[in-house]
A tleap script that builds the chain and sets N, CA, C and O, in Angstrom:
source leaprc.protein.ff14SB
mol = sequence {
  NMET LYS LYS ILE TYR LEU LEU ILE PRO LEU
  LEU ALA LEU LEU ALA PHE GLY LEU GLY TYR
  GLY GLY PHE ALA ARG GLN ARG GLN ARG GLU
  GLU ALA GLU LEU LYS ALA ARG ALA ASP ALA
  ASP HIE ALA ALA ALA LEU ARG GLN GLU ALA
  ALA GLU GLY GLU GLN ALA VAL ARG ALA ALA
  LEU ALA ALA GLN ALA GLN HIE LYS GLN GLN
  LEU ALA GLU GLN ALA ALA ARG ASP HIE ALA
  ASP GLN THR ASP SER GLN ALA ALA LEU THR
  ALA LEU GLN ARG LYS LEU ALA GLU THR ARG
  ASP GLU GLN ALA PHE LEU GLN ARG PHE ASN
  ALA GLN ALA GLU ALA ASN ARG ARG ASN LEU
  GLU GLY VAL LEU ARG LYS LEU ALA ALA PRO
  ALA THR ALA ALA ALA PRO ALA ALA GLN CPRO
}
set mol.1.N position { 41.438 47.651 -77.419 }
set mol.1.CA position { 41.994 47.412 -76.168 }
set mol.1.C position { 41.164 47.703 -74.962 }
set mol.1.O position { 41.144 46.990 -73.959 }
set mol.2.N position { 40.509 48.757 -75.125 }
set mol.2.CA position { 39.515 49.199 -74.093 }
set mol.2.C position { 38.501 48.109 -73.838 }
set mol.2.O position { 37.966 48.000 -72.735 }
set mol.3.N position { 38.264 47.401 -74.723 }
set mol.3.CA position { 37.290 46.278 -74.483 }
set mol.3.C position { 37.807 45.208 -73.619 }
set mol.3.O position { 37.091 44.556 -72.858 }
set mol.4.N position { 39.066 45.049 -73.758 }
set mol.4.CA position { 39.847 44.011 -72.831 }
set mol.4.C position { 39.822 44.413 -71.484 }
set mol.4.O position { 39.715 43.529 -70.633 }
set mol.5.N position { 39.905 45.644 -71.123 }
set mol.5.CA position { 39.943 46.221 -69.863 }
set mol.5.C position { 38.502 45.982 -69.220 }
set mol.5.O position { 38.396 45.869 -67.999 }
set mol.6.N position { 37.484 45.914 -69.997 }
set mol.6.CA position { 36.170 45.808 -69.586 }
set mol.6.C position { 35.820 44.299 -69.566 }
set mol.6.O position { 35.118 43.818 -68.676 }
set mol.7.N position { 36.340 43.569 -70.587 }
set mol.7.CA position { 35.979 42.154 -70.636 }
set mol.7.C position { 36.722 41.328 -69.444 }
set mol.7.O position { 36.106 40.522 -68.746 }
set mol.8.N position { 37.974 41.582 -69.297 }
set mol.8.CA position { 38.683 40.753 -68.227 }
set mol.8.C position { 38.008 40.924 -66.735 }
set mol.8.O position { 37.887 39.960 -65.979 }
set mol.9.N position { 37.621 42.138 -66.424 }
set mol.9.CA position { 36.867 42.128 -65.067 }
set mol.9.C position { 35.473 41.537 -65.181 }
set mol.9.O position { 34.970 41.008 -64.190 }
set mol.10.N position { 34.826 41.597 -66.326 }
set mol.10.CA position { 33.489 40.952 -66.493 }
set mol.10.C position { 33.619 39.367 -66.402 }
set mol.10.O position { 32.855 38.643 -65.764 }
set mol.11.N position { 34.859 38.898 -67.244 }
set mol.11.CA position { 35.008 37.495 -67.182 }
set mol.11.C position { 35.403 36.988 -65.711 }
set mol.11.O position { 34.943 35.960 -65.213 }
set mol.12.N position { 36.283 37.814 -65.106 }
set mol.12.CA position { 36.589 37.534 -63.655 }
set mol.12.C position { 35.399 37.469 -62.734 }
set mol.12.O position { 35.214 36.577 -61.906 }
set mol.13.N position { 34.618 38.488 -62.955 }
set mol.13.CA position { 33.330 38.551 -62.171 }
set mol.13.C position { 32.465 37.397 -62.475 }
set mol.13.O position { 31.883 36.866 -61.529 }
set mol.14.N position { 32.292 36.905 -63.751 }
set mol.14.CA position { 31.560 35.839 -64.114 }
set mol.14.C position { 32.177 34.528 -63.457 }
set mol.14.O position { 31.494 33.659 -62.915 }
set mol.15.N position { 33.501 34.507 -63.573 }
set mol.15.CA position { 34.222 33.112 -63.026 }
set mol.15.C position { 33.939 33.139 -61.484 }
set mol.15.O position { 33.587 32.131 -60.872 }
set mol.16.N position { 34.120 34.375 -60.894 }
set mol.16.CA position { 33.840 34.417 -59.380 }
set mol.16.C position { 32.407 34.091 -59.095 }
set mol.16.O position { 32.153 33.340 -58.153 }
set mol.17.N position { 31.499 34.568 -59.796 }
set mol.17.CA position { 30.096 34.306 -59.607 }
set mol.17.C position { 29.767 32.933 -59.833 }
set mol.17.O position { 28.908 32.427 -59.110 }
set mol.18.N position { 30.370 32.190 -60.807 }
set mol.18.CA position { 30.011 30.885 -60.967 }
set mol.18.C position { 30.648 29.871 -59.848 }
set mol.18.O position { 30.102 28.892 -59.342 }
set mol.19.N position { 31.891 30.361 -59.622 }
set mol.19.CA position { 32.690 29.616 -58.393 }
set mol.19.C position { 31.966 29.805 -57.090 }
set mol.19.O position { 31.719 28.865 -56.334 }
set mol.20.N position { 31.616 31.126 -56.843 }
set mol.20.CA position { 30.921 31.347 -55.549 }
set mol.20.C position { 29.529 30.726 -55.641 }
set mol.20.O position { 29.069 30.336 -54.568 }
set mol.21.N position { 28.821 30.575 -56.667 }
set mol.21.CA position { 27.539 29.947 -56.635 }
set mol.21.C position { 27.673 28.416 -56.463 }
set mol.21.O position { 26.828 27.774 -55.839 }
set mol.22.N position { 28.801 27.829 -57.056 }
set mol.22.CA position { 28.982 26.450 -56.651 }
set mol.22.C position { 29.277 26.188 -55.134 }
set mol.22.O position { 28.717 25.301 -54.490 }
set mol.23.N position { 30.208 27.046 -54.633 }
set mol.23.CA position { 30.610 26.879 -53.238 }
set mol.23.C position { 29.316 27.139 -52.487 }
set mol.23.O position { 29.014 26.364 -51.580 }
set mol.24.N position { 28.568 28.107 -52.770 }
set mol.24.CA position { 27.301 28.451 -52.042 }
set mol.24.C position { 26.323 27.254 -52.043 }
set mol.24.O position { 25.754 26.897 -51.011 }
set mol.25.N position { 26.149 26.653 -53.222 }
set mol.25.CA position { 25.294 25.528 -53.290 }
set mol.25.C position { 25.904 24.213 -52.536 }
set mol.25.O position { 25.198 23.338 -52.035 }
set mol.26.N position { 27.173 24.219 -52.540 }
set mol.26.CA position { 27.867 23.144 -51.898 }
set mol.26.C position { 27.602 23.384 -50.313 }
set mol.26.O position { 27.189 22.484 -49.581 }
set mol.27.N position { 27.890 24.714 -49.863 }
set mol.27.CA position { 27.581 24.866 -48.693 }
set mol.27.C position { 26.213 24.728 -48.038 }
set mol.27.O position { 26.025 24.323 -46.891 }
set mol.28.N position { 25.279 25.117 -48.909 }
set mol.28.CA position { 23.782 24.809 -48.485 }
set mol.28.C position { 23.530 23.367 -48.375 }
set mol.28.O position { 22.799 22.941 -47.481 }
set mol.29.N position { 24.088 22.591 -49.227 }
set mol.29.CA position { 23.886 21.087 -49.172 }
set mol.29.C position { 24.547 20.641 -47.882 }
set mol.29.O position { 23.960 19.864 -47.129 }
set mol.30.N position { 25.680 21.085 -47.625 }
set mol.30.CA position { 26.425 20.608 -46.349 }
set mol.30.C position { 25.487 21.102 -45.177 }
set mol.30.O position { 25.181 20.287 -44.306 }
set mol.31.N position { 25.038 22.339 -45.118 }
set mol.31.CA position { 24.221 22.725 -44.064 }
set mol.31.C position { 22.941 22.027 -44.037 }
set mol.31.O position { 22.461 21.775 -42.932 }
set mol.32.N position { 22.316 21.676 -45.099 }
set mol.32.CA position { 21.183 20.884 -45.031 }
set mol.32.C position { 21.462 19.577 -44.453 }
set mol.32.O position { 20.735 19.144 -43.559 }
set mol.33.N position { 22.501 18.882 -44.910 }
set mol.33.CA position { 22.951 17.544 -44.402 }
set mol.33.C position { 23.249 17.773 -42.865 }
set mol.33.O position { 22.784 16.942 -42.085 }
set mol.34.N position { 23.955 18.786 -42.387 }
set mol.34.CA position { 24.283 18.947 -40.962 }
set mol.34.C position { 22.855 19.152 -40.277 }
set mol.34.O position { 22.675 18.550 -39.218 }
set mol.35.N position { 21.921 19.870 -40.733 }
set mol.35.CA position { 20.637 20.010 -40.270 }
set mol.35.C position { 19.890 18.876 -40.105 }
set mol.35.O position { 19.298 18.660 -39.047 }
set mol.36.N position { 19.846 17.991 -41.209 }
set mol.36.CA position { 19.112 16.665 -41.300 }
set mol.36.C position { 19.763 15.774 -40.255 }
set mol.36.O position { 19.061 15.062 -39.536 }
set mol.37.N position { 21.132 15.794 -40.148 }
set mol.37.CA position { 21.782 14.912 -39.152 }
set mol.37.C position { 21.300 15.372 -37.694 }
set mol.37.O position { 20.854 14.554 -36.890 }
set mol.38.N position { 21.407 16.588 -37.440 }
set mol.38.CA position { 21.063 17.167 -36.218 }
set mol.38.C position { 19.604 16.866 -35.762 }
set mol.38.O position { 19.303 16.576 -34.604 }
set mol.39.N position { 18.690 16.970 -36.854 }
set mol.39.CA position { 17.236 16.709 -36.684 }
set mol.39.C position { 17.179 15.253 -36.312 }
set mol.39.O position { 16.514 14.906 -35.337 }
set mol.40.N position { 17.892 14.324 -37.092 }
set mol.40.CA position { 17.750 12.979 -36.948 }
set mol.40.C position { 18.234 12.652 -35.475 }
set mol.40.O position { 17.544 11.981 -34.706 }
set mol.41.N position { 19.449 13.165 -35.145 }
set mol.41.CA position { 20.059 12.862 -33.833 }
set mol.41.C position { 19.024 13.424 -32.693 }
set mol.41.O position { 18.792 12.798 -31.659 }
set mol.42.N position { 18.490 14.569 -32.987 }
set mol.42.CA position { 17.472 15.091 -31.915 }
set mol.42.C position { 16.295 14.197 -31.895 }
set mol.42.O position { 15.840 13.854 -30.804 }
set mol.43.N position { 15.727 13.762 -33.063 }
set mol.43.CA position { 14.613 12.823 -33.041 }
set mol.43.C position { 14.970 11.466 -32.272 }
set mol.43.O position { 14.202 10.941 -31.466 }
set mol.44.N position { 16.237 10.957 -32.618 }
set mol.44.CA position { 16.628 9.803 -31.913 }
set mol.44.C position { 16.712 9.964 -30.527 }
set mol.44.O position { 16.314 9.027 -29.835 }
set mol.45.N position { 17.208 11.098 -29.917 }
set mol.45.CA position { 17.403 11.374 -28.639 }
set mol.45.C position { 15.992 11.404 -27.913 }
set mol.45.O position { 15.822 10.896 -26.805 }
set mol.46.N position { 15.063 12.001 -28.589 }
set mol.46.CA position { 13.703 12.195 -28.106 }
set mol.46.C position { 13.016 10.784 -28.083 }
set mol.46.O position { 12.228 10.475 -27.190 }
set mol.47.N position { 13.328 10.017 -29.025 }
set mol.47.CA position { 12.660 8.687 -28.916 }
set mol.47.C position { 13.390 7.956 -27.812 }
set mol.47.O position { 12.696 7.311 -27.026 }
set mol.48.N position { 14.726 7.973 -27.646 }
set mol.48.CA position { 15.419 7.194 -26.598 }
set mol.48.C position { 14.880 7.710 -25.290 }
set mol.48.O position { 14.559 6.891 -24.430 }
set mol.49.N position { 14.751 9.060 -25.059 }
set mol.49.CA position { 14.254 9.711 -23.871 }
set mol.49.C position { 12.749 9.210 -23.654 }
set mol.49.O position { 12.358 8.978 -22.510 }
set mol.50.N position { 12.008 9.063 -24.628 }
set mol.50.CA position { 10.629 8.602 -24.454 }
set mol.50.C position { 10.614 7.149 -24.083 }
set mol.50.O position { 9.813 6.734 -23.246 }
set mol.51.N position { 11.471 6.370 -24.676 }
set mol.51.CA position { 11.554 4.811 -24.356 }
set mol.51.C position { 12.030 4.842 -22.977 }
set mol.51.O position { 11.317 4.231 -22.180 }
set mol.52.N position { 13.173 5.467 -22.468 }
set mol.52.CA position { 13.558 5.476 -21.095 }
set mol.52.C position { 12.451 5.927 -20.201 }
set mol.52.O position { 12.252 5.329 -19.144 }
set mol.53.N position { 11.682 6.994 -20.577 }
set mol.53.CA position { 10.553 7.430 -19.713 }
set mol.53.C position { 9.501 6.316 -19.637 }
set mol.53.O position { 8.957 6.115 -18.551 }
set mol.54.N position { 9.174 5.580 -20.703 }
set mol.54.CA position { 8.239 4.577 -20.577 }
set mol.54.C position { 8.724 3.386 -19.704 }
set mol.54.O position { 8.004 2.795 -18.898 }
set mol.55.N position { 9.993 3.110 -19.951 }
set mol.55.CA position { 10.517 1.985 -19.061 }
set mol.55.C position { 10.713 2.456 -17.580 }
set mol.55.O position { 10.688 1.600 -16.697 }
set mol.56.N position { 10.885 3.627 -17.299 }
set mol.56.CA position { 10.819 4.157 -15.893 }
set mol.56.C position { 9.504 4.036 -15.352 }
set mol.56.O position { 9.324 3.586 -14.221 }
set mol.57.N position { 8.493 4.446 -16.159 }
set mol.57.CA position { 7.222 4.323 -15.678 }
set mol.57.C position { 6.685 2.956 -15.344 }
set mol.57.O position { 5.961 2.740 -14.373 }
set mol.58.N position { 7.147 1.903 -16.346 }
set mol.58.CA position { 6.812 0.611 -16.293 }
set mol.58.C position { 7.571 0.004 -14.843 }
set mol.58.O position { 6.979 -0.787 -14.108 }
set mol.59.N position { 8.790 0.440 -14.597 }
set mol.59.CA position { 9.466 0.003 -13.519 }
set mol.59.C position { 8.862 0.612 -12.155 }
set mol.59.O position { 8.802 0.017 -11.079 }
set mol.60.N position { 8.454 1.835 -12.409 }
set mol.60.CA position { 7.705 2.471 -11.222 }
set mol.60.C position { 6.408 1.665 -10.817 }
set mol.60.O position { 6.221 1.281 -9.662 }
set mol.61.N position { 5.558 1.447 -11.819 }
set mol.61.CA position { 4.410 0.801 -11.610 }
set mol.61.C position { 4.624 -0.705 -11.181 }
set mol.61.O position { 3.803 -1.238 -10.434 }
set mol.62.N position { 5.710 -1.383 -11.644 }
set mol.62.CA position { 6.052 -2.727 -11.150 }
set mol.62.C position { 6.387 -2.683 -9.694 }
set mol.62.O position { 5.898 -3.503 -8.917 }
set mol.63.N position { 7.294 -1.647 -9.267 }
set mol.63.CA position { 7.639 -1.521 -7.965 }
set mol.63.C position { 6.504 -1.146 -7.103 }
set mol.63.O position { 6.444 -1.586 -5.955 }
set mol.64.N position { 5.597 -0.359 -7.582 }
set mol.64.CA position { 4.175 -0.025 -6.735 }
set mol.64.C position { 3.489 -1.289 -6.592 }
set mol.64.O position { 3.071 -1.578 -5.471 }
set mol.65.N position { 3.296 -2.141 -7.620 }
set mol.65.CA position { 2.542 -3.437 -7.538 }
set mol.65.C position { 3.215 -4.230 -6.471 }
set mol.65.O position { 2.550 -4.764 -5.582 }
set mol.66.N position { 4.518 -4.325 -6.530 }
set mol.66.CA position { 5.278 -5.089 -5.541 }
set mol.66.C position { 5.191 -4.561 -4.240 }
set mol.66.O position { 5.102 -5.342 -3.293 }
set mol.67.N position { 5.205 -3.385 -4.068 }
set mol.67.CA position { 4.940 -2.571 -2.727 }
set mol.67.C position { 3.523 -2.904 -2.089 }
set mol.67.O position { 3.343 -3.148 -0.896 }
set mol.68.N position { 2.565 -2.876 -3.058 }
set mol.68.CA position { 1.242 -3.177 -2.679 }
set mol.68.C position { 1.098 -4.620 -2.232 }
set mol.68.O position { 0.373 -4.882 -1.272 }
set mol.69.N position { 1.748 -5.555 -2.877 }
set mol.69.CA position { 1.697 -6.956 -2.599 }
set mol.69.C position { 2.295 -7.166 -1.287 }
set mol.69.O position { 1.747 -7.859 -0.430 }
set mol.70.N position { 3.537 -6.514 -1.101 }
set mol.70.CA position { 4.275 -6.667 0.138 }
set mol.70.C position { 3.404 -6.140 1.297 }
set mol.70.O position { 3.361 -6.783 2.346 }
set mol.71.N position { 2.716 -5.009 1.151 }
set mol.71.CA position { 1.863 -4.555 2.106 }
set mol.71.C position { 0.771 -5.435 2.423 }
set mol.71.O position { 0.438 -5.631 3.592 }
set mol.72.N position { 0.165 -6.004 1.392 }
set mol.72.CA position { -0.979 -6.955 1.638 }
set mol.72.C position { -0.488 -8.112 2.348 }
set mol.72.O position { -1.198 -8.595 3.230 }
set mol.73.N position { 0.697 -8.648 2.062 }
set mol.73.CA position { 1.330 -9.923 2.690 }
set mol.73.C position { 1.618 -9.569 4.147 }
set mol.73.O position { 1.428 -10.393 5.041 }
set mol.74.N position { 2.093 -8.302 4.389 }
set mol.74.CA position { 2.396 -7.887 5.745 }
set mol.74.C position { 1.109 -7.752 6.634 }
set mol.74.O position { 1.056 -8.087 7.818 }
set mol.75.N position { 0.047 -7.201 5.881 }
set mol.75.CA position { -1.298 -7.044 6.511 }
set mol.75.C position { -1.777 -8.530 6.924 }
set mol.75.O position { -2.203 -8.770 8.054 }
set mol.76.N position { -1.684 -9.395 6.027 }
set mol.76.CA position { -2.092 -10.777 6.372 }
set mol.76.C position { -1.303 -11.409 7.327 }
set mol.76.O position { -1.862 -12.142 8.143 }
set mol.77.N position { 0.053 -11.231 7.370 }
set mol.77.CA position { 0.803 -11.743 8.608 }
set mol.77.C position { 0.394 -11.136 9.803 }
set mol.77.O position { 0.289 -11.829 10.816 }
set mol.78.N position { 0.137 -9.876 9.824 }
set mol.78.CA position { -0.326 -9.125 11.036 }
set mol.78.C position { -1.586 -9.668 11.564 }
set mol.78.O position { -1.832 -9.856 12.755 }
set mol.79.N position { -2.403 -9.915 10.510 }
set mol.79.CA position { -3.756 -10.314 10.986 }
set mol.79.C position { -3.653 -11.824 11.527 }
set mol.79.O position { -4.361 -12.203 12.460 }
set mol.80.N position { -2.838 -12.563 10.959 }
set mol.80.CA position { -2.660 -14.045 11.408 }
set mol.80.C position { -2.060 -13.994 12.677 }
set mol.80.O position { -2.514 -14.707 13.573 }
set mol.81.N position { -0.954 -13.136 12.913 }
set mol.81.CA position { -0.396 -12.966 14.159 }
set mol.81.C position { -1.396 -12.547 15.356 }
set mol.81.O position { -1.424 -13.087 16.462 }
set mol.82.N position { -2.164 -11.544 14.948 }
set mol.82.CA position { -3.207 -11.041 15.886 }
set mol.82.C position { -4.151 -12.211 16.259 }
set mol.82.O position { -4.508 -12.427 17.417 }
set mol.83.N position { -4.510 -12.915 15.237 }
set mol.83.CA position { -5.545 -14.024 15.408 }
set mol.83.C position { -4.979 -15.126 16.271 }
set mol.83.O position { -5.654 -15.673 17.143 }
set mol.84.N position { -3.647 -15.458 15.991 }
set mol.84.CA position { -3.020 -16.275 16.884 }
set mol.84.C position { -2.799 -15.811 18.271 }
set mol.84.O position { -2.918 -16.612 19.198 }
set mol.85.N position { -2.512 -14.675 18.461 }
set mol.85.CA position { -2.280 -14.031 19.816 }
set mol.85.C position { -3.661 -14.087 20.410 }
set mol.85.O position { -3.747 -14.532 21.555 }
set mol.86.N position { -4.716 -13.710 19.812 }
set mol.86.CA position { -6.114 -13.698 20.423 }
set mol.86.C position { -6.481 -15.072 20.778 }
set mol.86.O position { -7.135 -15.253 21.805 }
set mol.87.N position { -6.133 -16.054 20.044 }
set mol.87.CA position { -6.446 -17.417 20.244 }
set mol.87.C position { -5.682 -17.854 21.540 }
set mol.87.O position { -6.280 -18.405 22.464 }
set mol.88.N position { -4.461 -17.612 21.573 }
set mol.88.CA position { -3.581 -17.960 22.698 }
set mol.88.C position { -4.135 -17.303 23.825 }
set mol.88.O position { -4.303 -17.979 24.840 }
set mol.89.N position { -4.475 -16.008 23.829 }
set mol.89.CA position { -5.015 -15.267 25.039 }
set mol.89.C position { -6.381 -15.901 25.431 }
set mol.89.O position { -6.674 -16.003 26.622 }
set mol.90.N position { -7.162 -16.300 24.520 }
set mol.90.CA position { -8.461 -16.856 24.849 }
set mol.90.C position { -8.171 -18.220 25.649 }
set mol.90.O position { -8.690 -18.468 26.738 }
set mol.91.N position { -7.304 -19.051 24.997 }
set mol.91.CA position { -6.894 -20.380 25.556 }
set mol.91.C position { -6.446 -20.149 26.982 }
set mol.91.O position { -6.900 -20.839 27.895 }
set mol.92.N position { -5.586 -19.213 27.180 }
set mol.92.CA position { -5.103 -18.885 28.629 }
set mol.92.C position { -6.123 -18.590 29.447 }
set mol.92.O position { -6.271 -19.195 30.509 }
set mol.93.N position { -6.937 -17.630 29.046 }
set mol.93.CA position { -8.189 -17.198 29.845 }
set mol.93.C position { -9.006 -18.374 30.147 }
set mol.93.O position { -9.431 -18.507 31.294 }
set mol.94.N position { -9.306 -19.346 29.137 }
set mol.94.CA position { -10.204 -20.422 29.371 }
set mol.94.C position { -9.454 -21.400 30.553 }
set mol.94.O position { -10.082 -21.910 31.481 }
set mol.95.N position { -8.092 -21.548 30.351 }
set mol.95.CA position { -7.497 -22.419 31.254 }
set mol.95.C position { -7.485 -21.823 32.710 }
set mol.95.O position { -7.605 -22.553 33.693 }
set mol.96.N position { -7.333 -20.464 32.797 }
set mol.96.CA position { -7.360 -19.790 33.948 }
set mol.96.C position { -8.644 -20.006 34.647 }
set mol.96.O position { -8.681 -20.338 35.831 }
set mol.97.N position { -9.738 -19.813 33.895 }
set mol.97.CA position { -11.090 -19.947 34.311 }
set mol.97.C position { -11.303 -21.410 34.843 }
set mol.97.O position { -11.893 -21.625 35.902 }
set mol.98.N position { -10.763 -22.455 34.007 }
set mol.98.CA position { -10.934 -23.759 34.494 }
set mol.98.C position { -10.249 -24.010 35.854 }
set mol.98.O position { -10.774 -24.665 36.754 }
set mol.99.N position { -9.026 -23.431 35.926 }
set mol.99.CA position { -8.205 -23.705 37.055 }
set mol.99.C position { -9.034 -22.975 38.315 }
set mol.99.O position { -9.133 -23.576 39.385 }
set mol.100.N position { -9.554 -21.808 38.153 }
set mol.100.CA position { -10.402 -21.171 39.208 }
set mol.100.C position { -11.524 -21.959 39.671 }
set mol.100.O position { -11.827 -22.116 40.853 }
set mol.101.N position { -12.199 -22.506 38.538 }
set mol.101.CA position { -13.432 -23.392 38.839 }
set mol.101.C position { -12.918 -24.599 39.574 }
set mol.101.O position { -13.499 -24.907 40.615 }
set mol.102.N position { -11.919 -25.304 39.170 }
set mol.102.CA position { -11.371 -26.418 39.832 }
set mol.102.C position { -10.922 -26.113 41.250 }
set mol.102.O position { -11.172 -26.916 42.149 }
set mol.103.N position { -10.248 -24.945 41.493 }
set mol.103.CA position { -9.948 -24.602 42.722 }
set mol.103.C position { -11.135 -24.330 43.738 }
set mol.103.O position { -11.120 -24.687 44.915 }
set mol.104.N position { -12.118 -23.676 43.141 }
set mol.104.CA position { -13.470 -23.525 43.866 }
set mol.104.C position { -14.112 -24.812 44.307 }
set mol.104.O position { -14.629 -24.964 45.414 }
set mol.105.N position { -14.042 -25.784 43.309 }
set mol.105.CA position { -14.696 -27.012 43.537 }
set mol.105.C position { -13.850 -27.761 44.626 }
set mol.105.O position { -14.442 -28.366 45.520 }
set mol.106.N position { -12.480 -27.733 44.572 }
set mol.106.CA position { -11.786 -28.375 45.616 }
set mol.106.C position { -12.011 -27.780 47.036 }
set mol.106.O position { -12.131 -28.473 48.046 }
set mol.107.N position { -12.054 -26.443 47.005 }
set mol.107.CA position { -12.367 -25.838 48.326 }
set mol.107.C position { -13.583 -26.251 48.931 }
set mol.107.O position { -13.624 -26.501 50.136 }
set mol.108.N position { -14.717 -26.358 48.089 }
set mol.108.CA position { -16.047 -26.770 48.492 }
set mol.108.C position { -15.985 -28.236 48.793 }
set mol.108.O position { -16.619 -28.656 49.761 }
set mol.109.N position { -15.210 -29.135 47.978 }
set mol.109.CA position { -15.159 -30.512 48.354 }
set mol.109.C position { -14.287 -30.729 49.646 }
set mol.109.O position { -14.534 -31.667 50.404 }
set mol.110.N position { -13.310 -29.883 49.870 }
set mol.110.CA position { -12.422 -29.992 51.062 }
set mol.110.C position { -13.360 -29.608 52.290 }
set mol.110.O position { -13.295 -30.283 53.317 }
set mol.111.N position { -14.185 -28.587 52.195 }
set mol.111.CA position { -14.982 -28.177 53.179 }
set mol.111.C position { -16.076 -29.151 53.523 }
set mol.111.O position { -16.487 -29.222 54.681 }
set mol.112.N position { -16.554 -29.892 52.575 }
set mol.112.CA position { -17.586 -30.817 52.779 }
set mol.112.C position { -16.919 -32.112 53.318 }
set mol.112.O position { -17.495 -32.797 54.163 }
set mol.113.N position { -15.767 -32.421 52.848 }
set mol.113.CA position { -15.131 -33.644 53.393 }
set mol.113.C position { -14.749 -33.382 54.927 }
set mol.113.O position { -14.832 -34.275 55.771 }
set mol.114.N position { -14.324 -32.085 55.213 }
set mol.114.CA position { -14.011 -31.758 56.571 }
set mol.114.C position { -15.313 -31.964 57.524 }
set mol.114.O position { -15.298 -32.496 58.634 }
set mol.115.N position { -16.405 -31.444 56.871 }
set mol.115.CA position { -17.634 -31.488 57.585 }
set mol.115.C position { -18.072 -32.956 57.818 }
set mol.115.O position { -18.493 -33.381 58.894 }
set mol.116.N position { -17.931 -33.650 56.731 }
set mol.116.CA position { -18.223 -35.186 56.933 }
set mol.116.C position { -17.240 -35.855 57.844 }
set mol.116.O position { -17.681 -36.788 58.515 }
set mol.117.N position { -16.031 -35.544 57.970 }
set mol.117.CA position { -15.205 -35.963 58.978 }
set mol.117.C position { -15.622 -35.742 60.425 }
set mol.117.O position { -15.633 -36.632 61.275 }
set mol.118.N position { -15.947 -34.535 60.616 }
set mol.118.CA position { -16.507 -34.027 61.985 }
set mol.118.C position { -17.697 -34.843 62.306 }
set mol.118.O position { -17.750 -35.408 63.398 }
set mol.119.N position { -18.689 -34.957 61.419 }
set mol.119.CA position { -19.782 -35.807 61.580 }
set mol.119.C position { -19.522 -37.185 61.947 }
set mol.119.O position { -20.070 -37.740 62.900 }
set mol.120.N position { -18.632 -37.756 61.136 }
set mol.120.CA position { -18.268 -39.188 61.481 }
set mol.120.C position { -17.677 -39.349 62.781 }
set mol.120.O position { -17.978 -40.297 63.507 }
set mol.121.N position { -16.749 -38.355 63.142 }
set mol.121.CA position { -16.134 -38.369 64.477 }
set mol.121.C position { -17.122 -38.275 65.635 }
set mol.121.O position { -17.018 -38.899 66.692 }
set mol.122.N position { -18.089 -37.424 65.314 }
set mol.122.CA position { -19.224 -37.424 66.372 }
set mol.122.C position { -19.922 -38.678 66.459 }
set mol.122.O position { -20.211 -39.117 67.572 }
set mol.123.N position { -20.258 -39.372 65.302 }
set mol.123.CA position { -21.070 -40.609 65.307 }
set mol.123.C position { -20.115 -41.684 65.989 }
set mol.123.O position { -20.624 -42.575 66.668 }
set mol.124.N position { -18.846 -41.617 65.830 }
set mol.124.CA position { -17.975 -42.631 66.464 }
set mol.124.C position { -17.862 -42.361 67.941 }
set mol.124.O position { -17.749 -43.282 68.751 }
set mol.125.N position { -17.894 -41.029 68.302 }
set mol.125.CA position { -17.871 -40.774 69.830 }
set mol.125.C position { -19.237 -41.155 70.367 }
set mol.125.O position { -19.293 -41.604 71.512 }
set mol.126.N position { -20.211 -41.034 69.735 }
set mol.126.CA position { -21.683 -41.422 70.311 }
set mol.126.C position { -21.625 -42.978 70.398 }
set mol.126.O position { -22.082 -43.572 71.374 }
set mol.127.N position { -21.088 -43.569 69.421 }
set mol.127.CA position { -21.121 -44.962 69.389 }
set mol.127.C position { -20.163 -45.601 70.535 }
set mol.127.O position { -20.439 -46.653 71.113 }
set mol.128.N position { -19.108 -44.896 70.763 }
set mol.128.CA position { -18.081 -45.242 71.800 }
set mol.128.C position { -18.480 -44.853 73.154 }
set mol.128.O position { -17.992 -45.444 74.118 }
set mol.129.N position { -19.388 -43.839 73.315 }
set mol.129.CA position { -19.961 -43.334 74.583 }
set mol.129.C position { -20.706 -44.525 75.386 }
set mol.129.O position { -20.361 -44.728 76.550 }
set mol.130.N position { -21.565 -45.197 74.885 }
set mol.130.CA position { -22.161 -46.212 75.724 }
set mol.130.C position { -21.288 -47.395 76.083 }
set mol.130.O position { -21.457 -48.106 77.074 }
set mol.131.N position { -20.348 -47.528 75.186 }
set mol.131.CA position { -19.391 -48.652 75.423 }
set mol.131.C position { -18.434 -48.262 76.650 }
set mol.131.O position { -18.196 -49.086 77.534 }
set mol.132.N position { -17.935 -47.057 76.663 }
set mol.132.CA position { -17.120 -46.598 77.716 }
set mol.132.C position { -18.017 -46.338 79.060 }
set mol.132.O position { -17.475 -46.431 80.161 }
set mol.133.N position { -19.184 -46.062 78.961 }
set mol.133.CA position { -19.976 -45.882 80.285 }
set mol.133.C position { -20.256 -47.181 80.750 }
set mol.133.O position { -20.282 -47.317 81.974 }
set mol.134.N position { -20.490 -48.245 79.984 }
set mol.134.CA position { -20.748 -49.638 80.515 }
set mol.134.C position { -19.475 -50.239 81.114 }
set mol.134.O position { -19.524 -50.966 82.106 }
set mol.135.N position { -18.372 -49.933 80.513 }
set mol.135.CA position { -17.177 -50.508 80.827 }
set mol.135.C position { -16.817 -50.120 82.306 }
set mol.135.O position { -16.486 -51.110 82.958 }
set mol.136.N position { -16.794 -48.973 82.986 }
set mol.136.CA position { -16.566 -48.693 84.307 }
set mol.136.C position { -17.529 -49.398 85.129 }
set mol.136.O position { -17.132 -49.816 86.216 }
set mol.137.N position { -18.751 -49.599 84.778 }
set mol.137.CA position { -19.803 -50.099 85.601 }
set mol.137.C position { -19.561 -51.636 85.741 }
set mol.137.O position { -19.980 -52.203 86.750 }
set mol.138.N position { -18.935 -52.296 84.817 }
set mol.138.CA position { -18.617 -53.631 84.702 }
set mol.138.C position { -17.287 -53.941 85.550 }
set mol.138.O position { -17.131 -55.124 85.852 }
set mol.139.N position { -16.502 -53.204 85.890 }
set mol.139.CA position { -15.317 -53.369 86.418 }
set mol.139.C position { -15.357 -53.474 87.929 }
set mol.139.O position { -14.313 -53.946 88.379 }
set mol.140.N position { -16.209 -53.187 88.777 }
set mol.140.CA position { -16.177 -53.189 90.226 }
set mol.140.C position { -16.013 -54.583 90.835 }
set mol.140.O position { -15.971 -54.721 92.058 }
savepdb mol mol.pdb
quit
């Protein structure tokens, strides 16, 4: 009977050891699965983050290219506006110079016409002078 007292705890210890070993192995498998899932989730999150980062970089590069294109278009419009403004200013300046030249010509022409008128009046007076001098002599 003394052997039973020793055998029962040994059998119980053996049963506990086997049961605990089974549970421990099951727990290790579960922990390994959880770790594998966590690693897979983490890797998926990293891949997603990398993909989002690449997409953000592509979007930023596209926005930068569009901004450069807009700046180039604005510069071209500004240049065209400046060229048009310069052309309009040059045309106005040319028209103003033509107007001044025409005014100067008209003033010279007017002065010359006035001088010609005075000369012709003088000639007419000279022509009329002998006729008026002969007319009082012919009246007595």
